[in-house]
C-alpha positions as CSV (number, residue, x, y, z in Angstrom):
1,M,51.1,18.6,79.4
2,M,52.0,21.3,82.0
3,E,49.1,23.3,83.2
4,R,49.3,27.0,82.2
5,T,49.3,29.4,85.1
6,M,48.6,33.1,85.6
7,K,49.5,35.8,88.1
8,A,46.6,36.5,90.6
9,V,46.0,38.0,94.0
10,W,43.9,36.0,96.4
11,Y,43.0,35.6,100.1
12,E,42.2,32.4,102.1
13,T,41.3,34.2,105.3
14,Q,39.7,37.6,105.9
15,G,41.4,40.4,107.6
16,P,43.7,43.4,106.9
17,A,44.9,43.7,103.3
18,N,48.6,43.5,104.3
19,E,48.0,40.4,106.3
20,V,45.7,38.3,104.0
21,L,46.3,39.3,100.3
22,V,48.7,37.0,98.5
23,L,50.2,37.4,95.0
24,G,51.1,34.2,93.3
25,D,50.6,31.7,90.4
26,T,47.4,29.8,89.9
27,P,45.9,27.8,87.0
28,I,44.3,29.8,84.2
29,P,40.5,29.2,84.4
30,Q,39.0,27.4,81.4
31,P,35.8,28.7,79.8
32,G,32.9,26.3,80.1
33,P,29.8,26.1,78.0
34,G,28.4,29.6,77.5
35,D,31.6,31.2,78.9
36,V,34.3,33.5,77.5
37,L,37.9,33.8,78.8
38,V,39.0,37.4,79.2
39,R,42.7,38.5,79.4
40,L,42.3,41.3,81.9
41,H,44.1,44.6,81.6
42,A,42.5,46.4,84.5
43,S,40.6,45.5,87.7
44,G,38.3,47.8,89.5
45,C,38.8,47.9,93.3
46,N,35.5,48.9,94.9
47,P,34.5,49.4,98.5
48,S,32.4,46.3,98.4
49,D,35.5,44.2,97.4
50,V,37.5,45.7,100.3
51,K,34.7,45.2,102.8
52,L,34.3,41.5,101.8
53,R,38.1,40.9,102.2
54,A,38.0,42.6,105.6
55,G,35.2,40.3,106.8
56,A,31.8,42.1,106.2
57,R,30.3,38.8,104.9
58,P,31.4,35.2,105.2
59,M,33.8,34.1,102.4
60,G,31.7,31.3,100.9
61,F,34.9,29.8,99.3
62,D,38.2,28.5,100.6
63,R,40.1,30.9,98.3
64,I,38.9,34.2,96.7
65,I,40.4,36.2,93.9
66,P,38.8,39.5,94.7
67,H,37.1,42.3,92.6
68,S,34.0,42.2,90.5
69,D,34.8,44.8,87.9
70,G,37.4,44.7,85.1
71,A,38.2,45.2,81.5
72,G,40.3,43.4,78.9
73,V,40.1,41.3,75.7
74,I,38.3,38.0,75.0
75,V,40.9,35.4,74.1
76,A,38.9,32.2,74.1
77,T,35.3,30.9,74.1
78,G,33.5,27.9,75.6
79,G,31.0,25.7,73.9
80,G,28.1,27.4,72.2
81,I,29.8,30.8,72.0
82,T,30.8,32.1,68.5
83,K,34.5,32.5,67.9
84,D,33.7,36.0,66.5
85,R,33.9,37.3,70.1
86,I,37.6,36.4,70.3
87,G,39.7,39.6,70.2
88,Q,36.8,41.8,71.4
89,R,37.6,44.5,74.0
90,V,35.1,44.1,76.9
91,W,34.2,45.3,80.4
92,I,32.8,42.8,82.9
93,W,30.3,42.9,85.7
94,N,29.6,40.7,88.7
95,G,33.0,39.0,88.2
96,Q,33.3,37.8,91.8
97,W,29.7,38.0,92.9
98,Q,28.9,34.5,94.3
99,R,32.1,33.2,92.6
100,S,35.5,32.4,93.9
101,M,37.5,33.9,91.0
102,G,37.2,37.6,90.4
103,S,39.1,40.1,88.3
104,C,42.3,40.7,90.3
105,A,44.1,38.3,88.0
106,E,45.5,38.0,84.5
107,Y,42.5,36.0,83.3
108,I,38.9,35.5,84.2
109,A,36.3,33.0,82.8
110,L,32.7,33.9,83.1
111,P,29.3,33.8,81.2
112,E,29.6,35.7,78.0
113,T,26.7,37.9,78.9
114,Q,28.9,39.3,81.6
115,A,31.5,40.5,79.1
116,V,30.2,43.7,77.4
117,R,31.7,45.3,74.4
118,L,34.0,48.2,75.3
119,P,34.1,51.1,72.9
120,E,37.5,51.7,71.3
121,E,37.6,55.2,72.7
122,T,37.2,54.0,76.3
123,G,40.4,52.8,78.0
124,F,40.7,49.6,80.0
125,A,41.2,51.5,83.3
126,E,38.0,53.4,82.6
127,G,36.2,50.3,81.5
128,A,37.0,48.7,84.9
129,C,34.9,51.5,86.5
130,L,31.6,50.6,84.8
131,G,30.4,47.5,86.5
132,I,29.5,48.6,90.0
133,P,29.8,52.4,90.1
134,A,28.3,53.3,86.7
135,M,25.6,50.7,86.7
136,T,24.5,51.5,90.2
137,A,24.3,55.2,89.2
138,Y,22.3,54.4,86.0
139,R,19.8,52.2,87.9
140,C,19.4,54.7,90.7
141,V,18.7,57.6,88.2
142,T,16.3,55.7,86.0
143,A,14.6,53.2,88.2
144,G,11.6,55.5,88.6
145,G,11.1,56.0,84.9
146,P,12.3,58.8,82.5
147,V,14.0,61.7,84.1
148,E,13.8,64.3,81.3
149,G,12.4,67.5,82.7
150,T,12.6,66.4,86.3
151,S,14.6,67.7,89.3
152,V,17.1,65.2,90.6
153,L,19.2,65.3,93.8
154,V,22.4,63.3,94.0
155,T,23.7,63.2,97.5
156,G,27.5,62.8,97.8
157,G,28.2,64.1,94.3
158,A,31.9,63.8,94.7
159,G,31.7,60.0,95.2
160,T,32.3,57.6,92.4
161,V,28.6,56.6,92.0
162,G,27.5,60.2,92.7
163,R,29.7,61.6,89.9
164,Y,28.3,59.1,87.4
165,A,24.8,59.8,88.6
166,I,25.3,63.5,88.0
167,Q,26.5,62.9,84.4
168,I,23.7,60.4,83.7
169,A,20.9,62.5,85.0
170,A,22.1,65.7,83.3
171,A,22.6,63.8,80.0
172,L,19.1,62.4,80.2
173,G,17.6,65.9,80.6
174,A,17.2,66.4,84.3
175,T,18.2,69.4,86.4
176,V,20.7,68.1,88.8
177,T,21.4,69.3,92.4
178,T,24.1,67.7,94.5
179,T,25.5,67.8,98.0
180,V,29.2,68.0,98.9
181,S,31.3,68.7,101.9
182,T,34.2,70.9,100.5
183,P,34.9,73.5,97.9
184,E,37.2,71.1,96.1
185,K,34.4,68.5,95.9
186,A,32.0,71.2,94.7
187,E,34.3,72.1,91.8
188,Y,34.6,68.3,91.0
189,A,30.8,67.9,90.9
190,R,30.4,71.1,88.9
191,K,32.7,69.7,86.2
192,A,30.6,66.5,86.1
193,G,27.6,68.6,85.1
194,A,25.8,69.5,88.4
195,H,23.5,72.5,87.9
196,H,23.2,73.3,91.7
197,I,25.7,72.5,94.4
198,V,25.0,72.6,98.2
199,N,27.8,72.4,100.7
200,Y,26.0,70.7,103.6
201,R,28.7,71.7,106.1
202,D,28.3,75.4,105.3
203,E,24.6,75.8,105.1
204,D,21.3,74.2,106.0
205,A,21.0,71.6,103.3
206,A,17.2,71.2,103.3
207,E,16.7,75.0,103.2
208,A,19.3,75.5,100.4
209,I,17.9,72.7,98.3
210,M,14.3,74.0,98.6
211,D,15.5,77.5,97.7
212,L,17.3,76.3,94.6
213,T,14.7,73.7,93.4
214,G,11.4,74.1,95.2
215,G,11.7,70.4,95.9
216,V,13.1,67.4,93.9
217,D,11.4,64.6,92.0
218,R,14.1,62.0,92.4
219,I,16.9,61.4,94.9
220,V,19.9,59.2,94.3
221,E,20.9,58.5,97.9
222,V,24.3,57.4,99.3
223,E,23.3,57.8,103.0
224,F,19.7,56.8,103.3
225,G,19.4,56.7,107.1
226,A,21.5,59.8,107.9
227,N,19.6,62.0,105.4
228,L,16.0,60.9,106.1
229,D,15.1,64.1,107.9
230,I,16.2,66.2,105.0
231,T,14.7,63.8,102.5
232,A,11.2,64.0,104.0
233,Q,11.4,67.8,103.6
234,I,12.7,68.1,100.0
235,I,11.1,65.2,98.1
236,K,8.0,66.2,96.0
237,P,4.7,64.4,96.0
238,N,5.0,61.2,94.0
239,G,8.8,61.4,94.2
240,V,11.2,58.5,94.1
241,I,14.2,57.8,96.4
242,A,16.7,55.3,95.1
243,A,19.1,54.4,97.9
244,Y,22.3,52.4,97.4
245,G,23.9,53.0,100.8
246,S,23.2,53.7,104.5
247,A,26.5,53.1,106.2
248,G,26.0,55.9,108.7
249,D,22.7,54.4,110.0
250,M,22.3,50.8,109.0
251,T,18.9,50.5,110.8
252,P,17.2,53.8,110.2
253,V,13.8,54.7,111.6
254,L,11.5,55.6,108.8
255,P,9.4,58.8,108.9
256,F,6.5,56.9,107.5
257,Y,3.7,59.5,107.5
258,P,5.7,62.4,106.1
259,L,6.7,60.1,103.2
260,M,3.3,58.4,102.9
261,F,1.5,61.7,102.6
262,K,3.7,62.5,99.6
263,D,3.1,59.0,98.1
264,V,6.9,58.6,97.9
265,T,8.4,55.5,96.4
266,L,11.5,54.0,98.2
267,R,13.8,51.8,96.1
268,M,16.8,50.0,97.5
269,V,19.4,49.3,94.8
270,L,21.8,46.5,94.9
271,V,23.6,46.3,91.5
272,Y,24.5,42.6,92.0
273,L,20.8,41.6,91.9
274,L,19.4,43.7,89.1
275,T,16.7,41.9,87.1
276,E,17.6,40.9,83.6
277,S,15.5,43.7,82.1
278,A,17.0,46.3,84.5
279,R,20.5,45.1,83.8
280,K,19.9,45.3,80.0
281,A,18.5,48.8,80.3
282,S,21.5,49.9,82.4
283,I,24.0,48.4,80.0
284,D,22.3,49.7,76.9
285,G,21.9,53.2,78.5
286,L,25.6,53.3,79.5
287,M,26.7,52.2,76.1
288,A,24.6,54.9,74.4
289,L,26.1,57.6,76.7
290,L,29.7,56.2,76.1
291,E,29.3,56.2,72.4
292,A,27.8,59.7,72.4
293,G,30.8,61.0,74.4
294,Q,28.5,61.9,77.4
295,L,30.2,59.9,80.0
296,T,33.6,60.6,81.4
297,H,35.5,58.6,84.1
298,S,37.6,59.6,87.1
299,V,40.4,57.2,88.1
300,A,41.8,58.6,91.3
301,E,44.7,56.1,91.7
302,N,46.2,53.3,89.6
303,F,48.2,50.4,91.1
304,E,50.0,47.4,89.6
305,L,48.9,43.9,90.4
306,A,51.7,43.5,92.9
307,E,50.4,46.6,94.7
308,T,46.9,45.3,95.3
309,V,47.4,45.6,99.1
310,E,48.1,49.4,98.6
311,A,45.0,49.6,96.3
312,H,42.8,48.1,99.0
313,Q,44.3,50.4,101.6
314,S,43.7,53.4,99.3
315,V,40.0,52.5,99.0
316,E,39.8,52.3,102.8
317,R,41.1,55.9,103.2
318,A,38.4,58.6,102.9
319,G,38.7,61.7,100.8
320,K,39.7,60.5,97.3
321,M,37.7,61.6,94.3
322,G,37.4,58.8,91.7
323,S,37.9,55.1,91.3
324,V,40.9,52.9,92.4
325,V,42.1,50.6,89.6
326,V,44.6,47.8,89.5
327,T,46.5,47.6,86.2
328,I,47.4,44.1,84.9
329,P,50.1,44.5,82.2
330,G,50.9,42.2,79.4
331,S,49.6,41.4,75.9
332,P,46.3,39.7,75.3
333,S,47.7,36.5,73.9
334,Q,45.9,33.1,73.5
335,P,46.5,31.1,76.7
C-alpha cells in the first residue's frame, strides 16, 4: 500500500530562510499511543521558530519541520485516546519543542494533552497565536498570584506577548500601564485595554510611570536587562517581575540591593518548560477569557504554506503589530 504523504516545509541545515527552507512532500505522521493526529489549518510563526532556523541553537535533528503553534481539527487518534476527540477543533502548544516535526505542515501527531479544544467563535488563524504568545502572557501576568486590584506594568505593549498581557491583566482586574515607542503603538495598546501609556522615547519613563501609578506591583518584562535601572525605581515593595526576554542585554548586571531592599521576586518565564500545574492554569485561564469574549487577537500578516520563507522574513523585520500566521488550506479529511 502506498504511503500517504502531506505538504510540509522543512530545513536540514540552519541559515537564511530563503536558503534553507524547503517545501515538499513527506509522509503523514501516525499517532502513537496517547497521541492525536491534527489536520492543521494554521501555523503560528514566532520569533523563537525563526531564531532556531537561523542557528540560535543546535538543530538536534537531521530535518526539522518548524513552528510550535498551530490550530486545526483532530482527524485520528492513537491507542488509549477516545474516538470522541475526532472532529474536534483544537489549538496546539509545544508542537516542535524537542521534536523534529512541528506545525508548518498539513498534519501533526502529538500527545493529546497538547491539543486543546478551540472555541467555535475563535478562528484557526487566531488559535495559532495562543501557544507561545498568549500562554507566555498569561503566565507572566499571574505567576505572582492574583492580580485583581494591583498595578501592572507591561513593557512593550505593542508586542504580541505585550498585547495579550494587557488584555489578560485588565480582564483580571488590574490597572495596566504599558510602554511603547510611537503614537501608533500607543493607540494599538490603548485599544487592547491599557489604562496608562508611556512613550519612552518622548519622556522619562520611570518618572512618568511613578507619576501615573506611584509604583507598580507587577512587571511583565520583555527587555529585562535593558530596563533594570527603571525597574528598580518603579517596582513596589514585595513586587514581582516576570521576564520573558532580555535580547538587548543577555548578561545583565543585577542591581541586587535596590531590589533586595524591596523584597522583589524575579521570575524568568520560558513557556516551553511550564510545570504541569502552571500549564493547566494558563490553559484554563485563557479558555475562560476566550469563552467570555475578553481576549482578542491581532494577526499582522497571513501567508500561504508555499510562502513560509516570506513569513520567516516578516518575523525578522521589526515594526509589525501582531502575529505572523501561515495558512494551510484544505479540508480536514481522514488521512
